[in-house]
All heavy atoms as TSV, in Angstrom:
chain	resi	resn	atom	element	x	y	z
A	1	MET	N	N	105.109	111.126	71.396
A	1	MET	CA	C	106.458	110.815	70.898
A	1	MET	C	C	107.441	110.874	72.056
A	1	MET	O	O	108.272	109.872	72.097
A	1	MET	CB	C	106.759	111.748	69.811
A	1	MET	CG	C	108.022	111.551	69.130
A	1	MET	SD	S	108.065	110.114	68.221
A	1	MET	CE	C	109.571	110.209	67.302
A	2	GLU	N	N	107.514	111.829	72.862
A	2	GLU	CA	C	108.514	111.889	73.850
A	2	GLU	C	C	108.355	110.694	74.776
A	2	GLU	O	O	109.365	110.211	75.214
A	2	GLU	CB	C	108.290	113.246	74.600
A	2	GLU	CG	C	108.794	114.331	73.809
A	2	GLU	CD	C	108.432	115.762	74.396
A	2	GLU	OE1	O	108.026	115.717	75.612
A	2	GLU	OE2	O	108.505	116.720	73.724
A	3	LEU	N	N	107.138	110.481	75.265
A	3	LEU	CA	C	106.894	109.282	76.143
A	3	LEU	C	C	107.394	107.978	75.576
A	3	LEU	O	O	107.888	107.128	76.273
A	3	LEU	CB	C	105.467	109.161	76.629
A	3	LEU	CG	C	104.955	110.422	77.434
A	3	LEU	CD1	C	103.436	110.302	77.852
A	3	LEU	CD2	C	105.756	110.515	78.793
A	4	GLN	N	N	107.073	107.872	74.251
A	4	GLN	CA	C	107.616	106.601	73.619
A	4	GLN	C	C	109.153	106.521	73.678
A	4	GLN	O	O	109.603	105.385	73.871
A	4	GLN	CB	C	107.171	106.615	72.160
A	4	GLN	CG	C	107.466	105.326	71.485
A	4	GLN	CD	C	106.939	105.188	70.119
A	4	GLN	OE1	O	106.490	106.293	69.493
A	4	GLN	NE2	N	107.105	104.153	69.605
A	5	CYS	N	N	109.838	107.587	73.489
A	5	CYS	CA	C	111.301	107.723	73.613
A	5	CYS	C	C	111.722	107.244	75.047
A	5	CYS	O	O	112.625	106.521	75.197
A	5	CYS	CB	C	111.736	108.995	73.180
A	5	CYS	SG	S	111.588	109.284	71.407
A	6	ILE	N	N	111.082	107.825	76.018
A	6	ILE	CA	C	111.415	107.533	77.390
A	6	ILE	C	C	111.199	106.069	77.676
A	6	ILE	O	O	112.027	105.444	78.264
A	6	ILE	CB	C	110.640	108.386	78.292
A	6	ILE	CG1	C	111.022	109.724	78.288
A	6	ILE	CG2	C	110.651	107.906	79.828
A	6	ILE	CD1	C	110.007	110.905	78.941
A	7	GLN	N	N	109.998	105.491	77.200
A	7	GLN	CA	C	109.726	104.031	77.483
A	7	GLN	C	C	110.853	103.220	76.717
A	7	GLN	O	O	111.288	102.268	77.380
A	7	GLN	CB	C	108.469	103.695	76.877
A	7	GLN	CG	C	108.003	102.248	77.206
A	7	GLN	CD	C	106.645	101.985	76.798
A	7	GLN	OE1	O	105.878	102.900	76.514
A	7	GLN	NE2	N	106.287	100.626	76.839
A	8	LEU	N	N	111.183	103.516	75.516
A	8	LEU	CA	C	112.214	102.691	74.888
A	8	LEU	C	C	113.629	102.918	75.595
A	8	LEU	O	O	114.237	101.836	75.584
A	8	LEU	CB	C	112.324	103.190	73.454
A	8	LEU	CG	C	111.220	102.801	72.559
A	8	LEU	CD1	C	111.261	103.447	71.216
A	8	LEU	CD2	C	111.054	101.310	72.445
A	9	SER	N	N	113.936	104.010	76.082
A	9	SER	CA	C	115.167	104.078	76.763
A	9	SER	C	C	115.198	103.365	78.066
A	9	SER	O	O	116.263	102.913	78.615
A	9	SER	CB	C	115.485	105.539	77.046
A	9	SER	OG	O	114.721	106.190	77.987
A	10	ASN	N	N	114.099	103.203	78.695
A	10	ASN	CA	C	113.912	102.345	79.901
A	10	ASN	C	C	114.032	100.865	79.539
A	10	ASN	O	O	114.472	100.017	80.339
A	10	ASN	CB	C	112.657	102.577	80.681
A	10	ASN	CG	C	112.635	103.904	81.427
A	10	ASN	OD1	O	113.710	104.423	81.611
A	10	ASN	ND2	N	111.555	104.540	81.386
A	11	GLN	N	N	113.473	100.444	78.420
A	11	GLN	CA	C	113.477	99.066	77.978
A	11	GLN	C	C	114.790	98.573	77.405
A	11	GLN	O	O	115.175	97.362	77.697
A	11	GLN	CB	C	112.354	98.783	76.882
A	11	GLN	CG	C	110.920	98.751	77.383
A	11	GLN	CD	C	109.999	98.628	76.314
A	11	GLN	OE1	O	110.075	99.361	75.386
A	11	GLN	NE2	N	109.084	97.703	76.492
A	12	ALA	N	N	115.586	99.385	76.845
A	12	ALA	CA	C	116.744	99.020	76.161
A	12	ALA	C	C	117.744	98.135	76.991
A	12	ALA	O	O	118.260	97.183	76.663
A	12	ALA	CB	C	117.443	100.158	75.460
A	13	PRO	N	N	118.114	98.781	78.228
A	13	PRO	CA	C	118.974	98.125	79.053
A	13	PRO	C	C	118.364	96.774	79.478
A	13	PRO	O	O	119.251	95.710	79.676
A	13	PRO	CB	C	119.188	99.013	80.349
A	13	PRO	CG	C	118.672	100.346	79.929
A	13	PRO	CD	C	117.645	100.121	78.790
A	14	LEU	N	N	117.208	96.556	79.683
A	14	LEU	CA	C	116.554	95.307	80.185
A	14	LEU	C	C	116.725	94.195	79.046
A	14	LEU	O	O	117.046	93.058	79.355
A	14	LEU	CB	C	115.130	95.488	80.493
A	14	LEU	CG	C	114.764	96.422	81.622
A	14	LEU	CD1	C	113.247	96.560	81.634
A	14	LEU	CD2	C	115.340	95.881	82.953
A	15	PHE	N	N	116.513	94.565	77.656
A	15	PHE	CA	C	116.720	93.665	76.719
A	15	PHE	C	C	118.102	93.147	76.551
A	15	PHE	O	O	118.316	92.093	76.120
A	15	PHE	CB	C	116.216	94.273	75.364
A	15	PHE	CG	C	114.735	94.474	75.409
A	15	PHE	CD1	C	114.158	95.418	74.641
A	15	PHE	CD2	C	113.802	93.639	76.065
A	15	PHE	CE1	C	112.783	95.692	74.574
A	15	PHE	CE2	C	112.414	93.769	76.029
A	15	PHE	CZ	C	111.956	94.749	75.306
A	16	GLY	N	N	119.070	94.063	76.961
A	16	GLY	CA	C	120.503	93.579	77.007
A	16	GLY	C	C	120.680	92.518	77.986
A	16	GLY	O	O	121.850	91.867	77.981
A	17	LEU	N	N	120.097	92.310	79.038
A	17	LEU	CA	C	120.296	91.297	80.095
A	17	LEU	C	C	120.241	89.947	79.577
A	17	LEU	O	O	121.153	89.140	79.875
A	17	LEU	CB	C	119.220	91.430	81.258
A	17	LEU	CG	C	119.301	92.767	81.905
A	17	LEU	CD1	C	118.042	92.816	82.984
A	17	LEU	CD2	C	120.540	92.949	82.660
A	18	CYS	N	N	119.308	89.626	78.661
A	18	CYS	CA	C	119.173	88.227	78.151
A	18	CYS	C	C	118.391	88.387	76.775
A	18	CYS	O	O	117.080	88.301	76.899
A	18	CYS	CB	C	118.482	87.255	79.097
A	18	CYS	SG	S	118.336	85.716	78.599
A	19	PRO	N	N	119.033	88.678	75.777
A	19	PRO	CA	C	118.347	88.774	74.426
A	19	PRO	C	C	117.437	87.695	74.067
A	19	PRO	O	O	116.293	87.877	73.417
A	19	PRO	CB	C	119.489	88.900	73.323
A	19	PRO	CG	C	120.583	89.419	74.209
A	19	PRO	CD	C	120.420	88.764	75.515
A	20	ALA	N	N	117.665	86.517	74.577
A	20	ALA	CA	C	116.829	85.286	74.239
A	20	ALA	C	C	115.485	85.416	75.011
A	20	ALA	O	O	114.537	84.764	74.717
A	20	ALA	CB	C	117.559	84.015	74.588
A	21	ALA	N	N	115.496	86.142	76.124
A	21	ALA	CA	C	114.176	86.197	76.920
A	21	ALA	C	C	113.519	87.532	76.639
A	21	ALA	O	O	112.734	88.068	77.643
A	21	ALA	CB	C	114.572	86.070	78.479
A	22	SER	N	N	113.699	88.228	75.567
A	22	SER	CA	C	113.192	89.596	75.417
A	22	SER	C	C	111.534	89.636	75.484
A	22	SER	O	O	111.086	90.570	75.975
A	22	SER	CB	C	113.618	90.070	74.069
A	22	SER	OG	O	113.024	89.380	73.089
A	23	ASN	N	N	110.824	88.627	74.979
A	23	ASN	CA	C	109.456	88.465	75.240
A	23	ASN	C	C	109.067	88.382	76.632
A	23	ASN	O	O	108.069	89.128	77.138
A	23	ASN	CB	C	108.852	87.301	74.496
A	23	ASN	CG	C	108.968	87.588	73.008
A	23	ASN	OD1	O	109.078	88.658	72.532
A	23	ASN	ND2	N	108.907	86.316	72.232
A	24	ARG	N	N	109.775	87.628	77.378
A	24	ARG	CA	C	109.379	87.613	78.877
A	24	ARG	C	C	109.776	88.825	79.612
A	24	ARG	O	O	108.916	89.244	80.488
A	24	ARG	CB	C	110.131	86.386	79.560
A	24	ARG	CG	C	109.533	84.938	79.050
A	24	ARG	CD	C	110.339	83.890	79.643
A	24	ARG	NE	N	111.647	83.942	79.146
A	24	ARG	CZ	C	112.355	82.953	78.577
A	24	ARG	NH1	N	111.903	81.779	78.841
A	24	ARG	NH2	N	113.538	83.000	78.091
A	25	ILE	N	N	110.871	89.466	79.255
A	25	ILE	CA	C	111.315	90.599	79.858
A	25	ILE	C	C	110.293	91.787	79.651
A	25	ILE	O	O	109.866	92.607	80.335
A	25	ILE	CB	C	112.730	91.058	79.473
A	25	ILE	CG1	C	113.717	90.092	80.098
A	25	ILE	CG2	C	113.039	92.542	79.809
A	25	ILE	CD1	C	115.102	90.186	79.441
A	26	ASN	N	N	109.858	91.713	78.273
A	26	ASN	CA	C	108.822	92.868	77.834
A	26	ASN	C	C	107.545	92.667	78.553
A	26	ASN	O	O	106.849	93.612	78.937
A	26	ASN	CB	C	108.712	92.844	76.318
A	26	ASN	CG	C	107.930	94.083	75.861
A	26	ASN	OD1	O	108.177	95.168	76.208
A	26	ASN	ND2	N	106.857	93.780	75.123
A	27	THR	N	N	107.113	91.280	78.785
A	27	THR	CA	C	105.941	91.024	79.548
A	27	THR	C	C	105.943	91.592	80.874
A	27	THR	O	O	105.008	92.258	81.435
A	27	THR	CB	C	105.647	89.627	79.496
A	27	THR	OG1	O	105.409	89.153	78.175
A	27	THR	CG2	C	104.511	89.250	80.315
A	28	ILE	N	N	106.992	91.311	81.586
A	28	ILE	CA	C	107.207	91.793	82.987
A	28	ILE	C	C	107.156	93.179	83.084
A	28	ILE	O	O	106.606	93.855	83.877
A	28	ILE	CB	C	108.413	91.104	83.507
A	28	ILE	CG1	C	108.334	89.723	83.778
A	28	ILE	CG2	C	108.809	91.896	84.963
A	28	ILE	CD1	C	109.511	88.885	84.155
A	29	PHE	N	N	108.065	93.899	82.118
A	29	PHE	CA	C	108.126	95.349	82.084
A	29	PHE	C	C	106.866	95.967	81.856
A	29	PHE	O	O	106.376	97.019	82.585
A	29	PHE	CB	C	109.230	95.807	80.972
A	29	PHE	CG	C	109.270	97.343	80.892
A	29	PHE	CD1	C	110.146	98.005	81.674
A	29	PHE	CD2	C	108.471	97.896	79.870
A	29	PHE	CE1	C	110.170	99.410	81.566
A	29	PHE	CE2	C	108.496	99.467	79.791
A	29	PHE	CZ	C	109.381	100.123	80.699
A	30	MET	N	N	105.962	95.522	80.868
A	30	MET	CA	C	104.854	96.159	80.536
A	30	MET	C	C	103.761	95.927	81.618
A	30	MET	O	O	102.852	96.779	81.917
A	30	MET	CB	C	104.258	95.686	79.194
A	30	MET	CG	C	105.079	96.193	78.104
A	30	MET	SD	S	105.273	97.977	77.941
A	30	MET	CE	C	103.597	98.517	77.722
A	31	SER	N	N	103.849	94.814	82.247
A	31	SER	CA	C	102.889	94.578	83.412
A	31	SER	C	C	103.112	95.382	84.652
A	31	SER	O	O	102.284	95.865	85.180
A	31	SER	CB	C	102.897	93.015	83.814
A	31	SER	OG	O	102.551	92.123	82.833
A	32	THR	N	N	104.409	95.564	84.883
A	32	THR	CA	C	104.825	96.533	86.069
A	32	THR	C	C	104.488	97.936	85.669
A	32	THR	O	O	103.955	98.560	86.478
A	32	THR	CB	C	106.331	96.348	86.327
A	32	THR	OG1	O	106.543	95.074	86.455
A	32	THR	CG2	C	106.709	97.072	87.475
A	33	TYR	N	N	104.694	98.295	84.389
A	33	TYR	CA	C	104.373	99.649	83.867
A	33	TYR	C	C	102.891	99.853	84.023
A	33	TYR	O	O	102.504	101.009	84.435
A	33	TYR	CB	C	104.792	99.751	82.482
A	33	TYR	CG	C	104.888	101.146	81.817
A	33	TYR	CD1	C	105.951	101.990	82.067
A	33	TYR	CD2	C	103.840	101.579	81.069
A	33	TYR	CE1	C	106.064	103.194	81.463
A	33	TYR	CE2	C	103.986	102.875	80.503
A	33	TYR	CZ	C	105.021	103.629	80.767
A	33	TYR	OH	O	105.167	104.920	80.179
A	34	PHE	N	N	101.981	98.993	83.690
A	34	PHE	CA	C	100.586	99.123	83.748
A	34	PHE	C	C	100.065	99.236	85.217
A	34	PHE	O	O	99.308	99.961	85.556
A	34	PHE	CB	C	99.856	97.969	82.964
A	34	PHE	CG	C	98.401	98.018	83.015
A	34	PHE	CD1	C	97.649	98.930	82.245
A	34	PHE	CD2	C	97.671	97.311	83.810
A	34	PHE	CE1	C	96.306	99.011	82.310
A	34	PHE	CE2	C	96.295	97.399	83.952
A	34	PHE	CZ	C	95.586	98.224	83.041
A	35	ALA	N	N	100.676	98.325	85.977
A	35	ALA	CA	C	100.347	98.173	87.485
A	35	ALA	C	C	100.695	99.539	88.085
A	35	ALA	O	O	99.903	100.088	88.905
A	35	ALA	CB	C	100.971	97.147	88.137
A	36	GLY	N	N	101.892	100.101	87.710
A	36	GLY	CA	C	102.286	101.375	88.342
A	36	GLY	C	C	101.348	102.512	87.767
A	36	GLY	O	O	100.992	103.345	88.685
A	37	GLY	N	N	100.932	102.570	86.579
A	37	GLY	CA	C	100.019	103.556	86.152
A	37	GLY	C	C	98.575	103.488	86.822
A	37	GLY	O	O	98.014	104.489	87.164
A	38	THR	N	N	98.176	102.149	87.017
A	38	THR	CA	C	96.848	101.973	87.693
A	38	THR	C	C	96.984	102.443	89.202
A	38	THR	O	O	96.094	103.107	89.693
A	38	THR	CB	C	96.608	100.301	87.712
A	38	THR	OG1	O	96.542	99.944	86.262
A	38	THR	CG2	C	95.249	100.100	88.397
A	39	LEU	N	N	98.032	102.101	89.915
A	39	LEU	CA	C	98.287	102.542	91.202
A	39	LEU	C	C	98.292	104.125	91.319
A	39	LEU	O	O	97.649	104.715	92.258
A	39	LEU	CB	C	99.540	101.997	91.878
A	39	LEU	CG	C	99.850	102.337	93.393
A	39	LEU	CD1	C	98.763	101.885	94.277
A	39	LEU	CD2	C	101.178	101.971	93.655
A	40	GLY	N	N	98.992	104.689	90.436
A	40	GLY	CA	C	98.998	106.152	90.486
A	40	GLY	C	C	97.765	106.745	90.200
A	40	GLY	O	O	97.292	107.821	90.819
A	41	THR	N	N	96.935	106.235	89.246
A	41	THR	CA	C	95.461	106.711	89.016
A	41	THR	C	C	94.702	106.552	90.270
A	41	THR	O	O	93.881	107.457	90.551
A	41	THR	CB	C	94.888	106.116	87.780
A	41	THR	OG1	O	95.902	106.223	86.616
A	41	THR	CG2	C	93.605	106.482	87.423
A	42	PHE	N	N	94.788	105.325	90.876
A	42	PHE	CA	C	93.851	105.054	92.008
A	42	PHE	C	C	94.259	106.032	93.114
A	42	PHE	O	O	93.359	106.686	93.742
A	42	PHE	CB	C	94.082	103.584	92.493
A	42	PHE	CG	C	93.402	103.391	93.756
A	42	PHE	CD1	C	92.033	103.129	93.871
A	42	PHE	CD2	C	94.158	103.338	94.935
A	42	PHE	CE1	C	91.387	102.979	95.128
A	42	PHE	CE2	C	93.488	103.177	96.161
A	42	PHE	CZ	C	92.151	103.080	96.243
A	43	LEU	N	N	95.538	106.290	93.413
A	43	LEU	CA	C	95.890	107.116	94.489
A	43	LEU	C	C	95.547	108.556	94.217
A	43	LEU	O	O	95.112	109.214	95.198
A	43	LEU	CB	C	97.503	107.035	94.746
A	43	LEU	CG	C	97.870	105.602	95.321
A	43	LEU	CD1	C	99.501	105.697	95.454
A	43	LEU	CD2	C	97.353	105.462	96.792
A	44	SER	N	N	95.752	108.965	93.005
A	44	SER	CA	C	95.350	110.445	92.654
A	44	SER	C	C	93.787	110.551	92.845
A	44	SER	O	O	93.354	111.576	93.158
A	44	SER	CB	C	95.866	110.945	91.434
A	44	SER	OG	O	95.411	110.109	90.264
A	45	GLY	N	N	92.999	109.580	92.369
A	45	GLY	CA	C	91.604	109.733	92.499
A	45	GLY	C	C	91.187	109.771	93.850
A	45	GLY	O	O	90.299	110.573	94.257
A	46	ALA	N	N	91.754	108.909	94.755
A	46	ALA	CA	C	91.333	108.862	96.112
A	46	ALA	C	C	91.771	110.130	96.834
A	46	ALA	O	O	91.116	110.610	97.663
A	46	ALA	CB	C	92.111	107.704	96.835
A	47	ALA	N	N	93.038	110.626	96.460
A	47	ALA	CA	C	93.433	111.885	96.980
A	47	ALA	C	C	92.475	113.052	96.656
A	47	ALA	O	O	92.216	113.885	97.481
A	47	ALA	CB	C	94.921	112.124	96.632
A	48	TRP	N	N	92.009	113.049	95.444
A	48	TRP	CA	C	91.140	114.121	94.937
A	48	TRP	C	C	89.795	113.932	95.700
A	48	TRP	O	O	89.317	114.990	96.134
A	48	TRP	CB	C	91.007	113.940	93.517
A	48	TRP	CG	C	89.930	114.900	92.931
A	48	TRP	CD1	C	88.587	114.699	92.610
A	48	TRP	CD2	C	90.090	116.258	92.581
A	48	TRP	NE1	N	87.983	115.811	92.309
A	48	TRP	CE2	C	88.818	116.889	92.210
A	48	TRP	CE3	C	91.188	117.124	92.626
A	48	TRP	CZ2	C	88.660	118.106	91.833
A	48	TRP	CZ3	C	91.104	118.378	92.183
A	48	TRP	CH2	C	89.790	119.004	91.854
A	49	ALA	N	N	89.359	112.870	95.838
A	49	ALA	CA	C	88.045	112.652	96.472
A	49	ALA	C	C	88.019	113.171	97.978
A	49	ALA	O	O	87.073	113.614	98.586
A	49	ALA	CB	C	87.471	111.329	96.455
A	50	HIS	N	N	89.112	112.914	98.595
A	50	HIS	CA	C	89.299	113.197	100.055
A	50	HIS	C	C	89.795	114.641	100.336
A	50	HIS	O	O	89.487	115.252	101.423
A	50	HIS	CB	C	90.083	112.218	100.842
A	50	HIS	CG	C	89.504	110.865	100.765
A	50	HIS	ND1	N	88.362	110.516	101.523
A	50	HIS	CD2	C	89.699	109.786	100.177
A	50	HIS	CE1	C	87.871	109.256	101.349
A	50	HIS	NE2	N	88.813	108.672	100.475
A	51	PHE	N	N	90.814	115.049	99.524
A	51	PHE	CA	C	91.535	116.263	99.862
A	51	PHE	C	C	91.702	117.334	98.739
A	51	PHE	O	O	92.234	118.400	99.026
A	51	PHE	CB	C	92.925	115.960	100.349
A	51	PHE	CG	C	92.974	114.831	101.449
A	51	PHE	CD1	C	93.426	113.465	101.167
A	51	PHE	CD2	C	92.671	115.289	102.655
A	51	PHE	CE1	C	93.402	112.576	102.127
A	51	PHE	CE2	C	92.742	114.255	103.725
A	51	PHE	CZ	C	93.166	112.939	103.478
A	52	GLY	N	N	91.178	117.037	97.622
A	52	GLY	CA	C	91.184	117.898	96.560
A	52	GLY	C	C	92.595	118.104	95.964
A	52	GLY	O	O	93.395	117.212	96.108
A	53	TRP	N	N	92.941	119.223	95.338
A	53	TRP	CA	C	94.188	119.411	94.693
A	53	TRP	C	C	95.364	119.210	95.667
A	53	TRP	O	O	96.357	118.628	95.177
A	53	TRP	CB	C	94.295	120.727	94.038
A	53	TRP	CG	C	93.691	120.835	92.621
A	53	TRP	CD1	C	92.661	121.462	92.115
A	53	TRP	CD2	C	94.175	120.015	91.460
A	53	TRP	NE1	N	92.415	121.173	90.875
A	53	TRP	CE2	C	93.325	120.226	90.350
A	53	TRP	CE3	C	95.286	119.137	91.323
A	53	TRP	CZ2	C	93.598	119.689	89.177
A	53	TRP	CZ3	C	95.354	118.511	90.126
A	53	TRP	CH2	C	94.662	118.872	89.032
A	54	PRO	N	N	95.274	119.754	96.842
A	54	PRO	CA	C	96.336	119.565	97.831
A	54	PRO	C	C	96.747	117.962	97.993
A	54	PRO	O	O	97.925	117.607	98.110
A	54	PRO	CB	C	95.988	120.163	99.139
A	54	PRO	CG	C	95.071	121.231	98.714
A	54	PRO	CD	C	94.222	120.645	97.613
A	55	GLY	N	N	95.595	117.141	98.006
A	55	GLY	CA	C	95.843	115.799	98.048
A	55	GLY	C	C	96.541	115.124	96.886
A	55	GLY	O	O	97.446	114.337	97.037
A	56	VAL	N	N	96.051	115.583	95.800
A	56	VAL	CA	C	96.737	115.080	94.507
A	56	VAL	C	C	98.236	115.517	94.495
A	56	VAL	O	O	99.011	114.718	94.133
A	56	VAL	CB	C	95.963	115.629	93.244
A	56	VAL	CG1	C	96.611	115.219	92.068
A	56	VAL	CG2	C	94.517	115.109	93.296
A	57	VAL	N	N	98.506	116.814	94.867
A	57	VAL	CA	C	99.882	117.115	94.805
A	57	VAL	C	C	100.696	116.423	95.854
A	57	VAL	O	O	101.848	115.967	95.544
A	57	VAL	CB	C	99.975	118.692	95.114
A	57	VAL	CG1	C	101.390	119.188	95.313
A	57	VAL	CG2	C	99.362	119.394	93.986
A	58	ALA	N	N	100.173	116.042	97.036
A	58	ALA	CA	C	100.763	115.434	98.146
A	58	ALA	C	C	101.129	113.905	97.637
A	58	ALA	O	O	102.127	113.395	97.818
A	58	ALA	CB	C	100.081	115.421	99.302
A	59	ALA	N	N	100.057	113.428	96.910
A	59	ALA	CA	C	100.233	111.985	96.415
A	59	ALA	C	C	101.330	111.860	95.321
A	59	ALA	O	O	102.156	111.028	95.374
A	59	ALA	CB	C	98.943	111.463	95.776
A	60	GLY	N	N	101.336	112.990	94.489
A	60	GLY	CA	C	102.530	112.987	93.521
A	60	GLY	C	C	103.885	113.126	94.145
A	60	GLY	O	O	104.770	112.480	93.675
A	61	ALA	N	N	103.855	114.040	95.113
A	61	ALA	CA	C	105.186	114.168	95.766
A	61	ALA	C	C	105.506	112.932	96.496
A	61	ALA	O	O	106.784	112.493	96.511
A	61	ALA	CB	C	105.006	115.374	96.743
A	62	LEU	N	N	104.667	112.223	97.076
A	62	LEU	CA	C	104.943	111.027	97.821
A	62	LEU	C	C	105.395	109.959	96.883
A	62	LEU	O	O	106.480	109.213	97.142
A	62	LEU	CB	C	103.777	110.541	98.454
A	62	LEU	CG	C	103.756	109.164	99.349
A	62	LEU	CD1	C	104.724	109.352	100.593
A	62	LEU	CD2	C	102.481	108.647	99.793
A	63	LEU	N	N	104.778	109.751	95.722
A	63	LEU	CA	C	105.225	108.898	94.744
A	63	LEU	C	C	106.573	109.157	94.127
A	63	LEU	O	O	107.414	108.351	93.944
A	63	LEU	CB	C	104.172	108.628	93.609
A	63	LEU	CG	C	102.891	107.977	94.152
A	63	LEU	CD1	C	101.863	108.039	92.958
A	63	LEU	CD2	C	103.038	106.528	94.553
A	64	SER	N	N	106.807	110.506	93.928
A	64	SER	CA	C	108.091	110.897	93.389
A	64	SER	C	C	109.252	110.661	94.410
A	64	SER	O	O	110.356	110.132	94.013
A	64	SER	CB	C	108.086	112.373	93.052
A	64	SER	OG	O	107.075	112.582	92.047
A	65	ALA	N	N	108.959	110.927	95.757
A	65	ALA	CA	C	110.037	110.676	96.692
A	65	ALA	C	C	110.253	109.121	96.849
A	65	ALA	O	O	111.344	108.693	97.104
A	65	ALA	CB	C	109.458	111.219	98.108
A	66	ALA	N	N	109.244	108.299	96.719
A	66	ALA	CA	C	109.412	106.821	96.877
A	66	ALA	C	C	110.203	106.355	95.627
A	66	ALA	O	O	111.255	105.525	95.916
A	66	ALA	CB	C	108.001	106.145	96.883
A	67	SER	N	N	110.037	106.917	94.516
A	67	SER	CA	C	110.700	106.559	93.302
A	67	SER	C	C	112.255	107.032	93.381
A	67	SER	O	O	113.135	106.246	93.120
A	67	SER	CB	C	110.108	107.321	92.077
A	67	SER	OG	O	110.953	106.995	90.933
A	68	LEU	N	N	112.484	108.156	93.825
A	68	LEU	CA	C	113.857	108.796	94.170
A	68	LEU	C	C	114.522	107.857	95.128
A	68	LEU	O	O	115.774	107.547	95.096
A	68	LEU	CB	C	113.781	110.113	94.597
A	68	LEU	CG	C	115.124	110.827	94.910
A	68	LEU	CD1	C	115.998	110.696	93.598
A	68	LEU	CD2	C	114.926	112.264	95.425
A	69	SER	N	N	113.784	107.506	96.184
A	69	SER	CA	C	114.429	106.600	97.213
A	69	SER	C	C	114.867	105.249	96.795
A	69	SER	O	O	116.045	104.850	97.018
A	69	SER	CB	C	113.386	106.433	98.523
A	69	SER	OG	O	113.139	107.691	99.046
A	70	LEU	N	N	114.003	104.706	95.961
A	70	LEU	CA	C	114.316	103.332	95.405
A	70	LEU	C	C	115.581	103.497	94.447
A	70	LEU	O	O	116.434	102.584	94.358
A	70	LEU	CB	C	113.193	102.734	94.593
A	70	LEU	CG	C	112.033	102.313	95.348
A	70	LEU	CD1	C	110.916	101.931	94.543
A	70	LEU	CD2	C	112.403	101.028	96.187
A	71	THR	N	N	115.601	104.548	93.614
A	71	THR	CA	C	116.733	104.807	92.725
A	71	THR	C	C	118.058	104.977	93.593
A	71	THR	O	O	118.999	104.369	93.111
A	71	THR	CB	C	116.384	106.008	91.908
A	71	THR	OG1	O	115.297	105.781	91.133
A	71	THR	CG2	C	117.683	106.265	91.012
A	72	LEU	N	N	117.923	105.791	94.612
A	72	LEU	CA	C	119.115	106.080	95.437
A	72	LEU	C	C	119.671	104.817	96.247
A	72	LEU	O	O	120.780	104.517	96.225
A	72	LEU	CB	C	118.898	107.203	96.407
A	72	LEU	CG	C	118.716	108.516	95.766
A	72	LEU	CD1	C	118.365	109.670	96.799
A	72	LEU	CD2	C	119.852	108.921	95.021
A	73	LEU	N	N	118.566	104.023	96.715
A	73	LEU	CA	C	118.978	102.863	97.338
A	73	LEU	C	C	119.447	101.586	96.598
A	73	LEU	O	O	120.194	100.776	96.988
A	73	LEU	CB	C	117.796	102.390	98.307
A	73	LEU	CG	C	117.351	103.281	99.396
A	73	LEU	CD1	C	116.078	102.673	100.037
A	73	LEU	CD2	C	118.474	103.322	100.409
A	74	SER	N	N	119.146	101.754	95.305
A	74	SER	CA	C	119.531	100.649	94.421
A	74	SER	C	C	121.074	100.880	93.943
A	74	SER	O	O	121.738	99.831	93.538
A	74	SER	CB	C	118.689	100.613	93.121
A	74	SER	OG	O	119.084	101.642	92.199
A	75	GLY	N	N	121.660	101.981	94.160
A	75	GLY	CA	C	123.063	102.212	93.970
A	75	GLY	C	C	123.442	102.454	92.528
A	75	GLY	O	O	124.549	102.286	92.042
A	76	LYS	N	N	122.392	102.580	91.681
A	76	LYS	CA	C	122.725	102.763	90.166
A	76	LYS	C	C	122.307	104.133	89.675
A	76	LYS	O	O	121.389	104.767	90.078
A	76	LYS	CB	C	121.871	101.677	89.488
A	76	LYS	CG	C	122.410	100.403	89.709
A	76	LYS	CD	C	121.641	99.263	88.884
A	76	LYS	CE	C	122.350	97.900	89.310
A	76	LYS	NZ	N	121.661	96.864	88.547
């Protein structure tokens, strides 16, 4: 339930950009969301295979830092 609320709060501002293009916007959002989940799963699996838990933690920290950097650099 909580993840669904987070996803909806992320989608709401996008749908306000162009209500007539909501289907296309949702397609891009969900494709990007899925690709990000796939990338995170791949990186954590590779980190586990090579470095165990410390590698998984490092991968999570790296992805979190990348997300924070993008957020700060976007100026929003």
